[in-house]
C-alpha positions in Angstrom: 121.0 113.8 95.8 117.8 113.2 93.8 116.7 109.7 92.8 117.2 110.7 89.1 120.7 111.9 89.7 121.6 108.8 91.8 120.2 106.6 89.0 122.3 108.4 86.4 125.5 107.9 88.4 124.7 104.2 89.0 124.2 103.8 85.2 127.5 105.5 84.5 129.4 103.2 86.9 127.7 100.0 85.6 127.9 100.8 81.9 129.8 98.0 80.0 131.8 100.7 78.1 134.4 103.1 79.3 132.9 106.6 79.8 134.6 109.7 81.2 134.7 113.4 81.2 137.8 115.6 81.0 138.7 119.2 80.6 139.9 120.5 77.3 143.5 120.1 78.5 142.9 116.4 79.2 142.5 116.7 83.0 140.1 113.8 84.0 137.1 115.1 85.8 135.3 111.7 86.1 135.6 108.2 84.8 133.7 105.0 85.3 135.5 101.8 86.4 135.4 100.3 82.9 137.2 103.3 81.5 139.9 102.9 84.2 140.2 99.2 83.4 140.6 99.8 79.7 143.0 102.8 80.1 145.2 101.8 83.0 147.4 99.4 81.0 148.1 102.2 78.5 149.3 104.7 81.1 153.0 105.4 81.3 152.6 106.2 85.0 150.2 104.6 87.6 147.7 107.4 87.2 144.8 108.4 85.0 144.9 112.1 85.8 145.2 113.3 82.2 143.5 111.4 79.3 145.8 112.9 76.7 148.9 111.8 78.6 147.5 108.3 79.0 146.7 108.0 75.3 149.9 109.8 74.1 151.9 106.6 73.5 149.2 105.0 71.3 147.0 107.8 70.1 148.4 111.3 70.2 145.7 112.8 67.9 143.0 113.6 70.4 145.0 116.4 72.1 145.4 118.2 68.8 141.8 117.5 67.7 140.4 119.0 70.9 142.7 122.0 70.6 141.6 122.6 66.9 137.9 122.1 67.6 136.4 125.6 67.6 132.7 124.9 68.2 131.0 125.2 71.7 129.8 121.6 71.5 129.6 118.6 69.1 131.6 115.6 68.0 135.3 116.2 68.2 136.2 112.7 66.9 134.3 109.5 66.3 135.7 106.0 66.3 139.4 106.9 66.5 141.0 103.4 66.2 144.4 102.6 67.5 146.5 99.5 68.1 147.6 98.6 71.5 151.0 96.9 71.9 150.9 93.2 72.7 153.4 93.6 75.5 150.6 94.8 77.8 149.7 91.2 78.7 153.0 89.4 78.4 153.5 89.2 82.2 150.9 86.4 82.4 152.7 84.3 79.8 150.3 85.0 77.0 150.8 87.5 74.3 147.6 89.2 72.9 147.1 91.9 70.4 144.1 94.1 70.6 142.9 97.4 69.5 140.7 100.1 70.9 138.4 102.8 69.6 137.4 106.0 71.2 135.3 109.0 70.6 135.3 112.5 72.0 132.2 114.7 72.3 132.3 118.3 73.6 129.1 118.7 75.7 129.7 122.2 77.0 132.5 124.7 76.6 135.8 123.3 77.9 134.5 119.8 78.8 134.9 116.7 76.6 133.3 113.3 77.1 135.2 110.2 76.0 134.0 106.7 75.3 135.9 103.5 74.8 133.8 100.4 73.9 135.1 97.3 75.7 136.5 94.5 73.6 
């Protein structure tokens, strides 16, 4: 692996925001640790295999937006905001409410890049 490629991979994994790439059907191709940390509490199953399945309970729109996007590349959605239920953190005795925002960008045909800024 080239030094430039290794540096890019290191940047992806150390980024303070959640970043990932998925196929147009939602199948996750890669995801950095921050994305996994942000998305795992939202997943109805202990898996992050499909981004649209993970977001389905709180933000079902991205699946339809990707399916309707007919350009080879470009911004599919930007700053899609959604509320996350407070019950996520009740197990530790504290109840918090927070929201997330994500964006989807088609970089090449059939591949979407997602971002979730950390709160």
